[in-house]
C-alpha positions in Angstrom: -1.2 -25.1 -46.2 -1.4 -22.2 -48.9 -0.1 -22.5 -52.4 1.7 -19.6 -53.7 -0.1 -18.6 -57.1 2.2 -15.7 -57.9 5.6 -16.1 -56.1 6.1 -13.3 -53.5 2.5 -12.2 -53.1 1.2 -14.9 -50.4 3.1 -15.4 -47.4 2.7 -18.5 -44.9 2.8 -17.1 -41.5 1.7 -18.7 -38.1 -1.2 -17.0 -36.4 1.2 -16.7 -33.4 3.8 -14.7 -35.7 1.1 -12.3 -37.1 -0.6 -11.6 -33.9 2.7 -11.2 -32.2 3.8 -8.7 -34.8 0.6 -6.7 -35.0 0.1 -6.5 -31.3 4.0 -5.5 -30.9 3.2 -2.5 -33.4 -0.1 -1.4 -31.6 1.7 -1.7 -28.2 4.3 0.5 -29.3 1.6 3.0 -30.5 -0.2 2.8 -27.5 2.9 3.4 -25.3 4.5 6.2 -27.3 1.4 7.9 -28.7 -1.1 7.9 -25.9 -0.6 6.8 -22.4 2.7 7.8 -21.5 4.1 11.4 -21.0 7.5 12.4 -22.5 10.2 13.0 -20.0 11.1 16.3 -21.5 8.2 18.3 -21.4 5.9 15.8 -19.1 2.8 15.8 -21.8 1.1 13.2 -23.4 0.4 13.7 -27.5 -3.2 14.8 -26.8 -2.1 17.3 -24.1 0.8 18.4 -26.3 -1.6 18.8 -29.2 -4.1 20.9 -27.1 -1.6 23.2 -26.1 -0.1 23.9 -29.6 -3.3 23.9 -31.3 -4.7 26.6 -28.9 -1.5 28.6 -29.0 -1.4 28.4 -32.8 -5.2 29.7 -32.7 -4.2 32.6 -30.4 -6.2 31.3 -27.7 -3.9 32.5 -24.9 -4.0 33.9 -21.5 -4.0 37.4 -22.3 -7.0 36.9 -25.0 -10.7 36.3 -24.7 -11.9 33.1 -23.5 -13.4 31.0 -26.5 -15.7 28.1 -26.6 -14.2 25.0 -25.6 -16.0 23.1 -28.6 -14.3 25.2 -31.0 -11.0 24.6 -29.5 -11.6 20.9 -29.5 -13.3 20.9 -33.0 -9.6 22.4 -34.2 -7.5 19.9 -32.3 -9.5 17.1 -33.7 -9.7 18.2 -37.1 -5.9 19.3 -37.5 -3.9 17.2 -35.1 -5.5 14.6 -32.9 -7.7 12.2 -35.1 -9.5 10.7 -32.0 -12.7 11.2 -30.5 -13.8 14.5 -29.3 -14.6 13.2 -25.7 -11.0 12.0 -25.3 -9.9 15.7 -26.3 -12.2 17.4 -24.1 -11.6 15.2 -21.2 -7.8 15.9 -21.4 -8.6 19.4 -21.7 -10.6 19.4 -18.7 -8.0 17.6 -16.4 -5.4 20.3 -17.6 -7.8 22.9 -16.0 -8.5 21.2 -12.8 -6.6 22.9 -9.9 -7.3 19.6 -7.5 -5.5 17.2 -9.8 -2.8 19.6 -11.1 -0.3 21.4 -9.2 0.0 24.3 -11.9 -2.9 24.1 -14.2 -2.1 24.7 -18.2 -5.7 25.6 -19.2 -8.0 28.2 -17.5 -11.6 27.3 -18.0 -14.8 29.4 -17.5 -18.0 27.2 -16.3 -18.3 23.6 -14.7 -15.0 21.9 -15.2 -15.9 19.1 -12.6 -15.2 19.1 -9.0 -13.3 17.1 -6.6 -16.5 15.1 -6.1 -15.8 13.6 -9.3 -18.7 15.2 -10.7 -18.5 15.6 -14.8 -17.7 18.9 -16.5 -20.2 20.5 -18.5 -20.7 19.6 -22.0 -18.0 21.4 -24.3 -20.6 23.7 -25.5 -21.3 25.3 -22.2 -17.7 26.0 -21.3 -14.8 28.3 -22.2 -11.1 27.9 -22.3 -7.9 29.6 -22.9 -4.1 28.7 -22.1 -3.0 29.7 -18.8 -0.1 32.1 -18.3 2.1 29.2 -17.4 1.5 27.4 -20.5 3.3 30.2 -22.2 6.3 29.2 -20.7 5.7 25.5 -22.3 5.4 27.0 -25.8 7.8 29.8 -25.7 10.4 30.0 -28.2 8.4 27.3 -30.3 8.8 29.4 -33.5 12.6 29.7 -33.2 12.9 26.2 -34.6 13.7 24.6 -31.3 12.0 21.3 -31.4 11.3 18.8 -34.4 8.1 19.5 -36.4 6.6 16.7 -38.1 3.5 16.1 -40.4 0.2 15.7 -39.0 -2.2 12.8 -39.7 -3.1 14.0 -43.1 0.0 15.7 -44.0 -1.6 19.3 -44.1 -0.2 20.8 -41.0 3.2 20.5 -38.9 3.1 19.8 -35.3 5.8 19.5 -32.6 7.1 16.0 -31.2 8.0 18.0 -28.1 7.3 21.4 -26.5 10.3 23.6 -25.2 8.7 23.2 -22.0 10.8 25.7 -20.0 10.1 24.5 -16.5 10.0 20.7 -15.4 6.3 20.0 -16.0 6.6 16.2 -15.6 7.3 16.6 -12.0 5.5 19.7 -11.2 2.0 18.3 -12.5 2.6 14.7 -12.2 1.1 12.1 -14.7 -1.1 9.1 -14.6 -1.8 6.3 -17.4 -2.1 3.0 -18.4 -0.7 1.2 -21.6 0.1 -2.0 -22.9 2.4 -3.7 -20.5 3.2 -0.1 -18.8 1.5 2.0 -16.3 2.7 5.3 -14.9 2.0 7.2 -11.5 4.0 10.3 -11.2 2.9 12.7 -8.5 2.6 16.4 -8.5 5.5 18.7 -7.1 6.2 22.2 -5.9 7.5 24.3 -8.8 9.9 26.3 -6.8 11.4 23.1 -5.0 11.7 21.3 -8.4 13.3 24.4 -9.9 15.7 24.7 -7.1 16.8 21.0 -7.5 17.5 21.5 -11.1 19.7 24.7 -10.6 21.6 22.8 -7.9 21.9 19.8 -10.2 23.5 22.1 -12.9 26.2 23.3 -10.5 26.8 19.6 -9.3 26.4 17.2 -11.8 27.4 14.5 -9.4 24.7 15.1 -6.8 23.1 12.2 -5.3 19.4 11.8 -4.2 20.0 12.9 -0.5 21.5 16.3 -2.0 18.6 16.7 -4.2 15.9 15.9 -1.8 17.4 18.7 0.4 15.4 20.8 -2.2 12.6 18.3 -3.4 11.1 17.3 -0.2 8.5 15.2 -1.5 5.3 15.4 -3.7 3.2 18.6 -3.2 -0.4 17.5 -3.9 -2.8 20.3 -5.0 -5.2 19.0 -2.3 -2.8 19.3 0.3 -2.8 16.7 3.1 0.2 14.8 5.0 2.7 12.6 3.6 4.2 10.2 5.9 7.4 8.0 5.3 10.7 9.6 4.7 12.4 6.3 3.9 9.9 5.3 1.3 10.1 8.7 -0.4 13.9 8.3 -0.7 13.5 4.7 -2.2 10.7 6.1 -4.9 13.0 8.9 -5.7 16.0 6.5 -6.1 14.2 3.8 -8.1 11.1 5.3 -9.4 8.9 3.1 -7.4 7.7 3.2 -3.9 4.9 4.0 -1.6 4.0 6.5 0.8 0.9 7.1 3.0 -1.2 10.3 2.5 -3.3 11.4 5.3 -5.9 14.0 5.6 -5.5 17.1 7.4 -7.8 17.0 10.7 -8.4 18.7 13.7 -10.6 17.9 16.7 -12.4 20.7 18.0 -14.7 21.2 21.1 -18.4 22.4 20.3 -21.5 23.0 22.3 -23.3 20.5 24.7 -20.0 19.0 25.7 -19.6 17.1 22.0 -16.6 17.2 19.8 -16.0 17.7 16.3 -13.5 16.4 13.9 -13.1 19.0 11.1 -11.4 17.5 7.8 -9.6 20.5 5.8 -7.5 18.5 3.6 -7.9 15.3 1.9 -5.7 12.7 0.1 -4.6 13.4 -3.6 -7.4 12.0 -6.0 -9.7 10.7 -3.2 -13.5 11.4 -4.3 -14.8 13.6 -1.8 -18.3 13.0 -1.9 -17.5 9.0 -1.9 -15.7 9.6 1.1 -18.2 11.6 3.0 -20.7 8.6 1.7 -18.4 5.8 3.3 -18.0 7.7 6.8 -21.9 7.9 6.7 -22.4 4.5 5.9 -20.2 3.6 9.0 -22.2 5.8 11.0 -25.6 4.2 9.7 -24.3 0.7 10.1 -23.6 1.5 13.5 -19.7 0.3 13.0 -18.3 3.1 14.8 -19.7 3.9 18.4 -20.2 7.4 19.0 -20.4 8.6 15.6 -23.6 10.9 15.2 -23.4 13.0 11.9 -21.0 13.5 8.8 -21.6 16.6 6.9 -19.8 18.2 3.8 -19.6 21.9 4.6 -17.3 22.8 1.6 -17.9 25.9 -0.2 -16.1 28.5 -2.2 -13.8 29.3 0.7 -12.7 25.6 0.7 -13.0 21.9 1.6 -14.4 21.0 5.2 -15.8 17.8 6.3 -17.4 18.1 9.7 -17.4 14.8 11.8 -19.7 15.1 14.8 -19.0 12.8 17.9 -21.5 12.0 20.6 -20.8 13.4 23.9 -19.4 10.3 25.4 -17.6 9.3 22.2 -13.8 9.0 21.6 -13.0 11.4 19.0 -9.2 10.3 18.7 -10.4 6.7 18.8 -12.9 7.5 16.0 -10.5 9.3 13.8 -8.1 6.4 14.1 -10.9 4.1 12.9 -11.7 6.4 10.0 -8.0 6.6 9.0 -8.0 2.9 8.8 -11.4 2.0 7.2 -11.8 5.1 4.9 -9.9 7.1 2.3 -9.0 9.6 4.9 -5.7 8.0 4.7 -4.5 6.1 1.6 -1.2 4.5 0.1 0.0 6.4 -3.0 2.3 4.1 -5.1 5.1 5.7 -7.1 5.5 4.3 -10.6 7.6 6.9 -12.4 7.5 5.6 -16.0 7.9 8.0 -19.0 9.2 7.9 -22.7 12.9 8.6 -22.7 14.8 8.6 -25.8 11.7 6.9 -27.4 11.7 4.0 -24.9 9.3 3.8 -21.8 11.7 4.0 -18.9 11.5 3.6 -15.1 13.3 6.8 -13.9 14.5 8.2 -10.5 14.3 12.0 -9.5 17.8 12.5 -10.9 17.2 11.0 -14.2 14.1 13.1 -14.5 16.0 16.5 -13.7 19.1 15.3 -16.0 16.8 14.7 -19.0 14.9 18.0 -18.5 18.3 19.9 -18.3 19.9 18.3 -21.4 16.3 19.2 -23.1 16.7 22.6 -22.1 20.3 22.9 -23.1 19.4 21.9 -26.6 16.3 24.0 -26.6 18.7 27.0 -25.8 21.3 25.9 -28.3 18.7 25.8 -31.1 17.2 28.9 -30.1 20.7 30.7 -30.0 21.5 29.3 -33.4 18.2 30.8 -34.6 18.6 34.1 -32.8 22.2 34.4 -34.0 21.4 33.7 -37.6 18.6 36.3 -37.6 21.0 38.8 -35.9 23.6 38.1 -38.3 21.1 38.5 -41.2 19.8 41.7 -39.6 23.4 43.0 -39.0 24.2 42.5 -42.6 21.2 44.6 -43.7 21.9 47.2 -41.2 25.5 47.3 -42.6 24.2 47.8 -46.0 21.8 50.6 -45.1 24.5 52.3 -43.2 27.0 52.2 -46.3 24.1 53.1 -48.5 23.4 56.1 -46.5 26.9 57.2 -46.7 26.9 57.2 -50.4 23.3 58.3 -50.7 23.6 60.6 -53.8 25.1 57.8 -55.9 22.5 55.4 -54.5 19.7 57.8 -55.6 21.3 58.5 -59.0 21.6 54.7 -59.5 18.1 53.8 -58.6 16.6 56.8 -60.6 18.6 55.9 -63.8 17.0 52.2 -63.4 13.8 51.4 -65.3 12.4 49.1 -62.8 12.7 47.6 -59.4 14.6 44.9 -60.6 16.9 47.1 -62.4 17.9 49.2 -59.5 18.7 46.2 -57.2 21.0 45.1 -59.9 22.5 48.4 -60.4 23.6 48.6 -56.7 24.7 45.1 -56.7 26.9 45.7 -59.6 27.9 49.2 -59.0 28.5 49.2 -55.1 28.8 45.6 -54.6 25.8 45.4 -52.2 24.5 41.8 -51.8 21.0 40.7 -52.9 19.4 41.2 -49.5 21.1 44.6 -48.9 19.9 45.8 -52.4 16.1 44.7 -51.5 16.5 46.6 -48.2 17.8 49.7 -50.1 15.2 50.0 -52.8 12.4 49.4 -50.0 13.7 52.1 -47.7 11.2 54.8 -47.2 12.4 58.3 -47.9 11.6 59.7 -44.2 14.2 57.4 -43.2 17.0 59.1 -44.9 17.2 61.5 -41.9 20.8 61.9 -39.9 18.3 60.5 -36.9 17.7 57.2 -38.7 21.6 57.0 -39.6 22.2 57.3 -35.7 19.7 54.5 -35.1 21.2 52.3 -37.5 24.4 52.8 -36.1 23.2 52.1 -32.7 21.2 49.0 -34.0 24.6 47.7 -35.6 26.3 48.1 -32.2 23.4 46.1 -30.4 23.5 43.6 -33.0 27.2 43.0 -32.8 27.1 42.7 -29.0 24.1 40.3 -29.4 26.1 38.2 -32.0 29.1 38.1 -29.5 26.8 36.8 -26.7 25.2 34.2 -29.0 28.5 32.8 -30.0 29.8 33.0 -26.5 26.7 30.6 -25.4 27.2 28.4 -28.0 30.9 28.1 -27.4 30.9 28.0 -23.6 28.9 25.6 -21.8 29.2 27.8 -18.7 27.7 30.6 -20.4 24.8 28.2 -21.5 24.3 27.0 -18.0 23.9 30.7 -16.7 21.0 31.4 -19.3 19.1 28.1 -18.2 19.7 29.1 -14.4 18.7 32.7 -15.1 15.6 31.7 -17.1 14.6 29.0 -14.2 15.0 31.8 -11.5 12.8 34.0 -13.4 10.1 31.3 -13.9 10.3 30.4 -10.0 9.8 34.0 -9.2 7.1 34.6 -11.3 5.1 31.4 -10.6 6.1 29.5 -7.6 3.5 29.0 -4.7 4.1 27.8 -1.0 4.2 24.2 -0.3 0.6 22.6 0.3 1.3 19.1 1.6 3.1 18.6 4.9 5.7 16.0 5.1 6.3 13.7 8.3 9.2 11.3 8.5 7.5 8.5 10.3 4.5 6.8 9.5 2.2 7.1 12.3 1.0 3.2 13.4 -3.1 3.4 13.4 -4.3 1.8 16.8 -8.0 1.1 16.8 -9.5 1.2 20.3 -12.2 -1.6 20.2 -14.6 0.5 22.3 -15.0 3.0 19.3 -15.6 0.1 16.7 -18.0 -1.9 19.0 -20.4 -0.5 21.5 -19.5 -2.1 24.9 -22.9 -3.8 26.0 -23.9 -6.9 27.6 -25.9 -9.5 25.5 -27.4 -12.8 25.9 -25.8 -15.1 23.1 -27.4 -18.7 22.5 -25.6 -21.1 20.2 -27.7 -24.4 19.4 -26.3 -27.9 18.8 -27.9 -27.6 15.2 -26.0 -24.4 14.4 -28.3 -21.7 15.1 -26.7 -18.5 16.7 -27.6 -15.3 17.7 -27.4 -12.4 20.5 -30.4 -10.6 22.0 -30.5 -7.5 24.6 -31.2 -8.3 28.1 -34.7 -6.8 27.7 -35.5 -9.1 24.9 -34.3 -12.1 26.8 -36.4 -11.1 30.2 -39.5 -10.4 28.1 -39.4 -13.9 26.2 -39.7 -16.0 29.2 -38.8 -19.7 28.5 -39.3 -19.1 24.6 -35.7 -19.5 23.0 -36.9 -19.7 19.2 -35.5 -23.1 18.8 -36.9 -26.1 17.3 -38.2 -29.0 19.4 -35.3 -31.3 18.1 -32.8 -28.8 18.8 -30.9 -27.6 22.0 -28.8 -24.9 23.4 -25.1 -25.7 23.8 -24.2 -22.1 25.0 -26.7 -19.9 26.5 -25.0 -17.0 28.8 -24.5 -13.1 29.2 -21.6 -11.9 27.4 -20.2 -8.8 26.1 -19.7 -7.3 22.9 -16.0 -6.8 23.3 -15.6 -10.7 23.6 -14.9 -13.3 21.2 -16.3 -16.7 20.8 -14.8 -19.9 19.5 -17.5 -22.6 18.2 -16.4 -26.1 18.0 -18.2 -28.7 16.0 -18.5 -32.4 16.2 -16.1 -32.9 13.2 -13.3 -31.3 15.2 -13.4 -27.9 13.3 -13.6 -24.3 14.6 -15.7 -21.3 13.8 -14.5 -17.7 15.3 -16.5 -14.8 15.6 -16.2 -11.4 17.4 -19.3 -11.3 19.4 -20.5 -8.1 18.0 -20.5 -10.1 14.7 -22.9 -12.4 16.1 -26.3 -11.5 14.5 -28.8 -9.6 16.7 -32.4 -11.1 16.9 -35.1 -11.2 19.2 -35.0 -13.6 21.8 -38.1 -15.4 20.2 -36.3 -15.8 16.6 -34.3 -18.7 15.9 -31.5 -16.8 14.8 -29.1 -17.4 11.9 -27.6 -20.5 10.8 -24.0 -20.8 10.6 -24.2 -22.4 6.9 -25.4 -19.0 5.7 -21.9 -17.7 6.1 -19.6 -20.7 6.7 -19.4 -22.4 3.0 -17.7 -25.7 4.0 -20.0 -26.9 7.0 -21.3 -30.3 6.5 -24.9 -30.9 6.6 -24.6 -33.2 9.6 -22.1 -31.0 11.5 -23.1 -30.1 14.7 -22.1 -27.7 17.5 -20.4 -29.6 20.5 -18.9 -26.9 22.4 -18.4 -23.1 22.6 -15.5 -21.0 24.4 -15.7 -17.4 24.8 -12.6 -15.4 25.4 -11.7 -11.6 26.1 -9.1 -9.8 24.2 -7.5 -12.5 21.7 -5.0 -10.1 20.5 -2.9 -10.5 23.8 -3.7 -14.4 24.2 -0.9 -16.8 23.5 -2.1 -19.7 25.4 -2.9 -23.2 24.3 -5.9 -25.4 23.7 -6.3 -28.8 25.3 -8.3 -31.2 22.8 -8.9 -34.7 23.1 -11.1 -37.0 21.1 -13.7 -39.9 22.2 -11.3 -42.2 20.5 -8.6 -41.8 23.5 -6.1 -39.2 21.8 -5.1 -36.0 23.3 -2.8 -33.0 22.4 -2.2 -29.3 23.0 -2.6 -26.9 20.3 -0.9 -23.2 20.4 -3.7 -20.7 20.3 -1.8 -19.0 17.4 -2.7 -21.8 15.3 -6.3 -20.9 15.6 -5.7 -17.1 15.3 -8.6 -16.2 12.8 -7.4 -15.4 9.3 -8.9 -12.8 6.7 -11.4 -15.5 5.7 -12.7 -16.5 9.1 -16.4 -15.5 8.0 -16.4 -18.0 5.3 -14.1 -20.9 6.3 -13.9 -23.6 8.9 -10.4 -23.9 10.9 -9.5 -27.5 11.5 -8.5 -28.3 15.2 -8.1 -32.2 15.4 -7.9 -35.2 13.2 -10.0 -38.3 13.8 -9.0 -41.7 13.0 -12.3 -43.2 12.6 -15.6 -42.0 11.3 -17.2 -41.8 14.7 -14.6 -39.7 16.2 -15.6 -36.4 17.8 -14.1 -34.0 20.2 -14.6 -35.2 23.9 -12.6 -32.7 25.8 -11.7 -28.9 24.8 -10.4 -26.4 27.3 -8.3 -23.1 26.6 -5.2 -22.9 28.8 -4.2 -19.6 29.6 -0.3 -18.9 29.6 -0.3 -18.4 33.4 -1.9 -21.9 33.7 0.8 -23.4 31.6 3.6 -22.3 33.9 1.9 -23.6 37.3 1.9 -27.5 38.0 -1.4 -28.7 36.4 -2.9 -32.1 35.7 -5.0 -33.5 33.1 -8.4 -35.4 34.2 -10.2 -37.8 31.7 -13.6 -39.6 32.3 -14.7 -42.6 30.1 -18.4 -43.5 29.3 -17.5 -46.9 31.3 -16.8 -44.6 34.3 -12.9 -45.1 34.0 -10.8 -41.9 35.4 -7.1 -41.2 34.6 -4.9 -38.5 35.9 -1.6 -37.3 34.8 0.5 -34.3 34.5 -0.1 -31.8 31.7 3.6 -31.7 30.9 3.0 -35.2 29.2 0.6 -33.6 26.7 2.7 -32.7 23.5 1.9 -29.5 21.7 1.2 -30.3 18.2 -0.4 -28.9 15.0 -4.2 -28.5 14.6 -4.1 -31.3 11.6 -3.0 -34.1 13.9 -4.6 -36.5 15.8 -2.4 -36.3 19.1 -1.0 -39.0 21.2 -2.6 -41.7 23.4 -4.5 -40.2 26.1 -5.8 -43.3 27.9 -6.2 -47.1 27.3 -9.6 -47.6 26.4 -11.6 -50.8 26.1 -13.0 -51.6 22.8 -16.5 -50.9 23.8 -15.3 -47.6 25.7 -15.0 -44.0 24.7 -13.8 -40.7 26.1 -16.6 -38.4 27.5 -14.8 -35.4 28.8 -12.2 -34.0 31.3 -10.1 -31.1 31.8 -7.1 -29.8 33.6 -7.0 -28.8 37.1 -4.6 -27.2 39.0 -6.1 -27.4 42.7 -8.6 -29.4 44.1 -11.9 -29.1 42.0 -15.4 -30.6 41.9 -16.2 -33.2 39.3 -19.8 -33.6 38.4 -20.9 -36.8 36.6 -24.3 -37.6 35.1 -25.3 -41.2 34.1 -27.4 -42.8 31.8 -29.5 -44.0 34.5 -30.3 -40.5 35.8 -27.7 -40.8 38.4 -25.8 -37.4 39.6 -22.5 -37.9 41.3 -20.7 -35.2 42.9 -16.6 -36.1 43.7 -13.5 -34.2 44.2 -10.6 -34.4 41.9 -8.3 -35.6 44.6 -10.4 -39.0 44.4 -8.2 -39.8 41.2 -4.7 -40.5 41.8 -2.1 -39.1 39.8 -0.3 -41.8 37.3 1.0 -41.3 33.7 -0.3 -41.1 30.4 -1.8 -43.9 28.3 -2.8 -45.9 31.4 -6.3 -47.6 31.8 -7.3 -45.6 34.8 -9.4 -46.2 37.9 -13.2 -46.8 38.3 -15.1 -43.4 39.3 -18.5 -45.4 40.0 -19.0 -48.9 41.2 -19.3 -51.3 38.8 -22.8 -53.3 39.1 -23.6 -57.0 38.0 -26.2 -55.6 36.1 -27.0 -52.5 34.4 -24.0 -50.5 35.4 -24.0 -46.7 35.1 -22.6 -45.3 31.9 -21.0 -41.8 32.1 -23.1 -39.3 29.5 -21.6 -36.3 30.5 -19.3 -34.4 33.0 -18.3 -31.1 34.3 -15.4 -29.6 36.2 -15.9 -26.7 38.4 -14.4 -25.1 41.4 -15.3 -26.3 44.6 -16.0 -23.0 46.1 -18.1 -21.9 43.2 -20.6 -24.6 42.4 -23.4 -23.0 40.3 -26.6 -24.4 39.4 -26.5 -27.2 36.6 -28.9 -27.4 33.7 -29.4 -31.1 32.3 -31.0 -31.6 29.0 -32.5 -35.1 28.1 -33.1 -36.8 24.8 -36.8 -35.6 25.1 -35.7 -31.9 25.2 -36.5 -31.7 28.8 -34.3 -29.7 31.4 -33.6 -30.6 34.8 -32.0 -28.2 37.1 -29.5 -29.6 39.9 -28.2 -27.7 42.8 -24.8 -29.3 43.7 -25.0 -27.6 47.2 -27.5 -30.0 47.9 -25.5 -32.9 47.3 -22.5 -34.4 49.3 -19.0 -35.3 47.9 -19.0 -39.0 47.2 -16.0 -41.5 47.3 -14.5 -42.9 44.0 -16.6 -46.1 44.4 -20.0 -44.5 45.1 -22.7 -44.2 42.3 -24.3 -40.8 43.5 -27.8 -40.5 43.6 -30.6 -40.4 41.1 -32.0 -36.8 40.0 -33.7 -37.8 36.8 -36.8 -40.1 36.5 -35.6 -41.4 32.7 -38.8 -43.1 32.0 -40.5 -39.6 32.3 -38.2 -37.1 31.1 -35.8 -39.1 28.9 -32.3 -40.1 29.2 -29.7 -37.0 30.0 -27.5 -36.1 27.1 -25.7 -32.7 28.1 -24.9 -30.8 31.1 -24.0 -27.2 31.4 -24.0 -24.5 34.0 -27.6 -23.1 34.2 -26.8 -19.4 33.2 -30.4 -18.3 32.9 -30.8 -17.5 36.3 -27.4 -15.7 36.4 -28.0 -13.8 33.2 -30.0 -10.9 34.7 -28.3 -10.7 38.0 
């Protein structure tokens, strides 16, 4: 607590109150005096001061260019007490014809570029006001706007310019302040004036009527706007977004190649950065068929040439470039300006109405000024005409006076001239006493009388004032209007990317190991490397097959999680290299998490099937494919598939069921470690979420667990491998159809001693039984040809194919794809 030593000099205030008050004042200053334009003249204070100072200094379009540094110094010294760089940057922007639809400053020298190159230093460039700026400043000397003292009370500056055209809409604005931001696009001068003239005659016009004239923004860089409904929303509310797309053309060139030529790019897009991004896509081979990107812009205009390979899909590549680069952007309207000293989100009609009100006020004040000047001059002319009619007496009176003051007083006293008339008479030159001059004075008096009558009519009749405004706007349109540059299309064209454009259609060999190593290699690298797959001795392949880069892979872990990758995103290595470990990209992969199964699918965008999944704990469910649809963070995060009830739980069965299979009658077959088999209808398996455990699949003994299974629609072959190295081939029909959660029937005969335990199993069509590859715990591989074995009945134990004492106990079985890969 602070004690007041002198009452009234110390205040006890909380920090919140002090900060709130001071920041509130600062925010108000930033909003009103720096970042946001005035709705009347469309200028921010720094822009207004630049135009006013250059005009006051005579640096106009009809004079020689002057060094920019001189103008900046004048502006900074007299009106804008901020850094010279901020003033010069604002001046440069006012001269850039790729940012302003109607530049207000002309500049000699390097004033930047559409590639975002900085302008030359102010000591190297020269500037002057453009001719159109004269319309912004016209009538300033006629007391049309409020003038206030500058920062050091040595000069007066305008609070707003007369601005005889709707500059806010024509040149737009962009800015950020405390709590407010503005983004107003540029428009076509002629269209905006037409809308203003229409609104003058139809004050109740709605947005639809005004948009008959203002079709939409007219960017200085041209390009194409898409989305009429969004345009209307933006003009109604002040907020909205539109799609702006580059203007492109596909041409045929020599060698059977094609060329995409870009002639116009979206507003405020950095051309150099755009070209660099497209070339980056080419270098990174993200687009198949893109051979070269060239910037061919010159003094005649902007041109970007995108060369396509002979077999490339030009239209597809263009669609991809629209999607991935700034050849197409979304422009967000946020039309905020200072209106009646407050920041306001305004509509098109509000902007035009505010401009009309401002112009009416300007014309009224100008007319009052002109009327006063005309009346004053008329008073003088009347005095001169009367003096010439009594010229001899006037001369006599003047000659009789001792000095100028006496002569004036004599004229006032003897002939009732006013002070102003007497002053005009005594300063009259002798040559003007001729009859010719009298006639001129009488003509001038008549003209002044007509002007006074005209001015009084404007001041008394609003219709007459509107006529003046319409006439002036029409004259400006005739003088300065230019054709529209930006094309407007009603509908937003959907971007459809052909996968063959983004991904080279190529057959590769993909390997995914149990430890989590992934890679893809060319068929050539695979064939040249023999049996060396680059894996450690304690690792083994879970998936090794020929795949296509247009396919997709789902990788399932022992903890019931899923990792998704488009195959073209699987890192490419030489076949002898180990590859990349999934933990390098997947952040939440556990240290002891291993890969249990891999499923490769074709076009996932068109799939709406289901996953059939079961745990070794004896629970089963179906999960809709959409549940595992990759999210935006698929590269970094695991997707859960099933919840386990115990710490030893793992996925025992996983199969993708296509929609067609769901419609046809299908059964589920389950096989346990203790050689029990169960079969029942797929309809008994419910569809559940990916974070549930499912329902009971089979009634397991306490020492048993589910090993595998799948769904079958017709008679298929079951391949079983036991812990003793026995291989059994049997038909699915050997297992009778019952119902879910039963114990099942034996699929191998139980022995009194050392009974067979099923290690792994696989289902294949009977007509297509490929060679099988069995991996042991000693990392040995044993190949089995099923066609060399006969089908056994349910109680048979198959035949021994693995000598476990020499090569180890079987751990896994897969289709041997190594021999099929190169075929």
